[in-house]
Structure formats: C-alpha cells, structure tokens
N, C-alpha and C positions, 0 to 999 in steps of 0.2 A: 362606555366607560374606560377611564384610562388610568392604571395601577402605575404607579413611579416608585422605585427603590433606589435611591440616588446612593446609597449606602453599598448596594451590591451592584450596580451600575447596570438596571435592568429597566425596562419598560415593558410594560403587558398594553395591549389594547383588545377591548371585547366589545360587541354588542348584544344587549338584554331585551329581549323581545317578551311580550306577553300575549300568549294566545286566547283567545276568545273560549269561553264554555260552547260546548256542544248544545245546549238546549239554551233558547233565547229567554226562559222564563227564568231563569239564574237569577238573582239580583245579589248585590253585594253590597254589605254594612257591616255596620258593628255588631246587629242583633241576627245575624244570618245564621241560620239551624247549622248543625252538623254535615246534614246531607248537603246543603248548599254549599258549602265552604270546600267539600270532599270533591263538588263538580266543577272548582277552578281549576284548572290546569296551572301547573307549575311553572314561573318565569324559565326561559331557555336564555343560557348564557353561549356564546358561540364565542371562540376564541380566534380572534384576527391573527396578533402578530405577538412576538416578542422580541425586543433589540436590544443589544446593549448599546448603551450613549456613551461608550467609551472606544467602541471601534466599528460600531456599524454591524456587527455579526447577528444573525436571529436565530430563532429556536422554533421548533416546530409542536412546542407543548405550554401551556400555561402553569399557574400555580393551582395545584387542584384546593388546598385549604382557601383561598382565596376566593376561587368561582365557588364553591361549596356555601361559603359566606355571603357572597352576594345573591346565592340563589335563595338561600334561607332566610336572609333579613327581606328580600325584597317580596318574596313569595307572602310572610306575612302582612307587610305595607299593604301590600293589595288587597288582601282579605280584610283587613280591618279599617280602611281609608284608603280607597282607590285613588281617591281625586289627588291627592299627595302626589303621587308620581308625576303629573305632568309639571309641578312646581319645578323640577330639576331634571331635565333629560339629556342635561350633558356634564356628567359627574368626573371629576379628577382626583383621585384619594392618593397621598404620598405616605409612604411608611418610613418610619424613621425607628431604628431600635436599640435599647442599650446595649453599651459593648459589655456589659455582663451576661449577655446571652451566648458570646462567642470567645473561642478561647484563642489568644496570639500567641505565635512562636515565640519561646523562649528570649530572643534576642530582643525581642520587641518591647518598646514600652506599650501600656495599653493606651488603644486609642479614646479620644474625649465621645463624652457623648455625642452620637448620631452622626460621628464624621464618616469619610469615605473607609470602606473595609478597602486592605492590602489585597492586592492582585499579583498574579504571576506574569510581569509583563513578558518574561521570556516564554512563555507557550505559546502555541501555534493558535490556540482560543484562549483568550483570558479567562483565567480560572481562579476563584477566588480562594484563598490560602489561609483558612481558616475552617476550624473544628466547633461545633456548638456545646454549648457546658452543661446539656440537659436542664436549664432552669424553667422550662416550660415556654419557649419560645413560639411555637405554633398555636400554644392555647392564647397568648399575647395578642398574636396575628387574628385570629380568628375574633377574640371578644372586640379588638380594636376597631376592625373592618367593619362588624356588626353593628357596634355602636354608635360608630358614627354615621351609619348609613339611617340606625332608627332616629338620630340626631338631628339627621339634615332631613328627613321627612317628618319629623314632628311625633314621633309616636311616644306619647308619655300618657301611660295609661293610669290614671287615678294614684300618681304616685309612686306606681308600682314598677318603672320603669327599670330599674335594675334588676328585679326578678326576672322581667320581659327578656332582658338581655342573659342574664345567666341562662335561662333553659333555653334560649333557642342557641346560643353558643355551646351548648352541651351537645344539644343534635346535630348542629353543624360539624364541631370536631369529632364526635362518633363516626360522622358520615365519611370523611375525609381519611380519618383511618382504619376504616373498613372494620371496625369493631369497638366495642363501650370499655374505655379504661377506667382509670377509677374516677377521673371528673376533676381530681382535687385541684390539677392545675389551671381547667378554667374556673372553679370556683374562687382561686386564689385572685387570679386575675381580676376580676369582677368584684369581689367583696375584700380583697388582702387578706389580712393575718384572721384566720377564724377556726374554730374547732367543726372539722369537716367529716359527715358521715357519708359514705357511698351511697348512690342511691339503686335501687333495685335495676337490674340490668334490661328487664323484659319492658321497663317502661319506654325506653327507646329502640334497643336492639339496633345495629349497624344498618343503617338506611332505611328502615320504615317508615320513619316521621316524613322523608321525601319520596316514598314508592306507594304509600297508602293513602296521599290526599292532604290538600292543605288543611282539612278539619283536625285531622290528629296532629299536623303541626302547631296550630294556632291553640288546638286546647293543652298541648302539653307546655309550651310558651307561657299561657295565662294560668297554669298550674290548676287545671280543671278535670275533674274525673276522679276513681277511684283505682285504687288495687284491689282486687277481690281477694277472699278467702284461699283461692287457688293460685295467687300470685301472678295473674293475669291482670294487665291495665285496660280498664274500661274506661275512654274517654268521655262516655255519656252518662257513666254511674255518679248519681246524687250524694250519695251517703252509704255506709258499713264500711267496712275494711279499714287498709290504709289510706291516707292521701296519696296525691301523685306521687310525691318524691319518699314516700314512708317514711323511715327516721332521720331521713336528711333534711333538715330545716330549710328554708330557702326566706330570706338569707339566713347564712348559721351562724351559731353566736360566734361575737367578735373574742378575739384572743391576740394578745401582743406580749412577746417578752420584754419590751421596754418599761412597760408598766408594772414589771415586778422586778426590776433593776436587774436585767439580763440584757445581752447582746449577741445576736447570732452572727458567726464569722465564716464564711464559706471557704472552702479550699479547690480549686480546678487541679485535679490529678491529670496529667497525661497520660492515659492510658487508653480507657474507651471499654464500652460494654453494651453488650444487645440488651438493654432493658426489657423489651417487650418478651422475647424469648427467655428471658430469666423469669419472667413473671409467670409466666404460662406453666414452666417447668415446675414451679412452686405450687401453682394452683392443681396441676396434674397428679402431684404426689399428695397433696392435702385430702383431695377427693378421694383418691385411692386407697388412704387410709382414714377416711371417714364412714362410720365410728371407728376411734381408736388415737393411734399418736397423733396423725396429721390434724385431727379436730381439737385433741387435747392443748399440741404448742401451739396452734392459731389462737385458741382461747384464752392460754396464756399470757400470747403478746398482747391479745387487745385487753386484758386486764392490768398489764403493765403499764400499757400506755396511759391508763385513764389513771392510775395511780399516779404515775409521772405529772399528769396535768393536775392531778388533786395536789400534790405538792407543792408544783410551781404556783398554783392560785392562793393557796393556802396559805403561803407567806411567813410560813412558820417554819420551814424546815430548813437545816442549816445547808451549806455549799456540799458539807460531807457527805449528808443523806440523799441529796440529789445527783452525787457523783455514783454512789453506792448502788442507790435504785436502779441510773441508766446502765450501769455494768450487766445488772440483771436484765432487763432488754437486751442489749446487745449479747449477751450469753442465750438467750433464748432465740433472736433472730439466726446468730452463728448456728445453733445447734437444727434449726428449720434447713437454712442451706448445707448444711453437710448430709442431713437425710435425704432432701430432693436432688443431692449432686450439683447444686447451684453455689456458687461465691458469692452468697450475700456480704460476706465480710471476709476476704481471703486474707491471708496470715501478713501479707504486706500490709493491709489497711488495719487489721490488728494493733499491728506495730506501730503504724503512725498514728492512730488513735490513742493508743496507750500513753506515747511518748507527749502526744499532744495535752492528754490529762494531767500529765505530771508537771503541766507549767504552771506556775504558782498565777493564779488569778482565773484559770481556764475551771468553770466546773464540771465540765463533762463535753464530750466529744463523741462524733461516729459517723456513719456513713448513710446518708439520705439516700430518698425514694429507693428502688430495687436493689440497691448493693452495686456490689461491683467495684472497679477500682479507677472509677471516673469520677469521685469527687469525693469529700468530706467535710465536716462541721465543726466547729466547735462554738461553744455558748461560754460567754466570759460574765463575768460580775463587771458590772458597769456604776462604780462608787464616785467619779468623776471624769473630767475629759483626759487631764492628766495621768490620773493612774490607769485608765482603759487604754492611752497610747503606748503605757509602757507593757501592759499586756500583749496588745497587737505586735510591738515590736518582739518580743520575746517569742509571739507567735512565728513572726517571719523568720525568726533565725531558724527557728527549730524546722520549719518547711523547706527554708530555700536549701537546706544542708540535706535531707531525708531522702535516701535514694542515691547517693551520689550527687543531689544538686540538679536544678533546672527541671523535676518532675512538678514539684508541688508550689504553687502559687496561689498566694490570697487573693481572693475578688474582691472588687472595688463594688458590692454592693451592697445595700443595707435592706432592712426588713420593710415592706410596704404593709400601711397600715390600713389605705384606705382603698386598695382597688382602682377599677377605673375611675378615671376623673376627666370631664369634659372642659376643656381651658379656654372655647372661646365658641361661642353657641351661633355670633353670626358668621356664618361661612357660606359663600360661593364657590369656591376651591378647597375640597376637603383634604 
C-alpha cells in the first residue's frame, strides 16, 4: 500500500498482512458471532519507508493517523466480507488537503486548493513552512482514508455506510490520539453541519476497540450493543438502558447557518494554543468543583448554547437579540476559563471579538473550540452577495490592522453542508 502526499512532498510505503485465526474452526462471514469475530487477529501493518519526492531523503517513521485508519478499515472489511480483500491487493492512496487547514506566512498569498505546500529550500532537510489552523485536518485525514477503503472494497451495509464510516473513524481517531476527544471534528467531517452531542467515552476508550478484538470494533461500527445503567458498554446487550452512542444520534441532526440567512467567517490568528492541555485543565477544574460552581457554570454554558440554537432555528430573533445572547455565552466561557486558570477568551481575543461585533453586518463573534489565541470567528447576515461582500470587506479592514497588522487573516473557507463525498466510484488507484 502506497500513500502519496504530493503537497507535503512525502510518500509512504507499507505492507498489510492478515494473520490467520488460531483455530481452524473459526469461520468469517457477515453472520459471525461476537466470539468468532473476536478470534480474528487484527491486520498487521508494516512500515517500509517514507521518502521525500523532492530530494530523496528518507524518514524512519510512518504516519500514525494513516496507519491506524488502514488497520481499522481493513479489520472491518475482513470481518464482514473477507473475499473482497483479494480484489485489490496493490493500493495507492493520494492525499489532497484544503489550504484552509494550513496557515501561510503573512507575506504569502493563500495557495490554491491541493497546491504544493511551500517548503524551506535553504534548510539541510526539506521542511514544510506552515502551521495548522486547527480546523480538523487529522479528522478529515482519518475519515477520508477509511471512507475510500470502505468504498474500494464495496462495504455498503443496507444504506448505513455513512454511519459505519463515522463509527470506525471515531475509533481510529481516538486510537491515534491516545485519548477520547469530543469527536465533533470526526462527526463534522462525515456528516457536515450538524447539532452534535458527545458520545459516552467508555464506548470507545482510547485503544480498546483495537486491543479487545475485532468483534468489539465491528459491533461499535454497526451501532450494536447498549450502555448499561452502570455506564458500561456491553457489545452483546440487546435491550435496556441507552443505545450505543447514548444521546449522540448517528447521524446527528443537520444544521446549517446558510439556511437561516447567516454565514460563518473564520479568522486565522497567528499565535497558537495547546488545545488538549487547555481542555484537560478545564475538565480538572470542573470535576474538582462538582457539585458546586464547576457543575453550575458547565450547565449554564450548555443551556446558553441550547438557547442560542433555538433562537437561530426559530428565525424570529433579531440580530440584536442574537448578539446579546452570544455575549452571555462568551461571558460564561470567559468566567470558566478564569476560574480554571485557562485563557479560553484571553483579553486580546476579547478586544478582537468586541471590535468585530461592532462591524455593521456582523451578528456575533467569538473564539472557537477550546479557546486560546489561534482562531476567531464571525457570523454575518447574508442578505445578498453584494451586501455580504461589503461586510467581508469591512471585516478584512478590521482584522488586517488588528494588533499592529499581519496577525489576523480571514480564512478562505466556507461552511460544509454535507460532509464526506465520494466523487468517483470507479477506482483502480485511489
């Protein structure tokens, strides 16, 4: 299996082998029992080489996100349709990424979609001169790799292939990260704009689906099993308590700002934040203050977010009402950050968001994700293309001069409505 990344000048070569089950009595088919599936060994991926297509230099490590995605996808394929694997024994996957995932230097023009990423030709070793913008590139890498392998091996389970893709991608992404994150970026990559509720962490746990047998992986992929009253996931349970993903519906309810006359604008703020450590610090503070202030603020933020969604979907709230309510959301987030000792909305971001919200045509503005100083967003009223262009021009003027200039750039990305898309089903080279 060859993985090509022409934008990043890399090419990885792997072999994937499929060890046989220890017992010759094990059969593999779509009706295999949980015990039979668990007796199937995971595929073994062997890293052979990583080469720069620019200067021939090599590396000793592969790409863990790609490797885990390959193992996860092929483990599922082997379990439900093993004969399909013989149809394609030599596979090439070419990766192409949107420039919206990466931050170009202030002096550079944004590179076009799927263009070669600038590299440092003066260094002794070719290195990419670019930082990620935190828009979920690893989640898209995982979902697209798994999705293209499922499509190649024709794994379409009664019209639920997108749900299987989502569930396998959540597993693979958690394994690669070594922790269970929010899962929102994977859900967005698969389903597009949606109202997302985080799944129970004990369903996946970091690494368990790939360490406890193929059966657990397949049952999670197909949404089988239940979460008991004790909060423990039982793959073989058929009734009672909560379904596999708990309150997290798969697919989640769709949501689009565009359908409500709004448009999302993202800003790349050249600073940088360690999102995982920030999130962990907030959770430690919340848990240490529950019951009490930690739980109270957490629940207040949840209620405020739900209220914001209701106001937008209701379609009767004025822009002023939306702006005022989002100020309350920001106030709660900033308060929680201050209490936890984490800069969810640091003062410089407060100044940027306040100045942005003062722009005519901007409904509200804030700091996305875990907060920090690496990004901001604005939601603008979309009345006509001409009016929207004027609002974006005013935003550009404010952002370009903010902080002395060169620090805030509007990202040339748009809201994705449909998530993953298979553009060509006739594939020999993927």
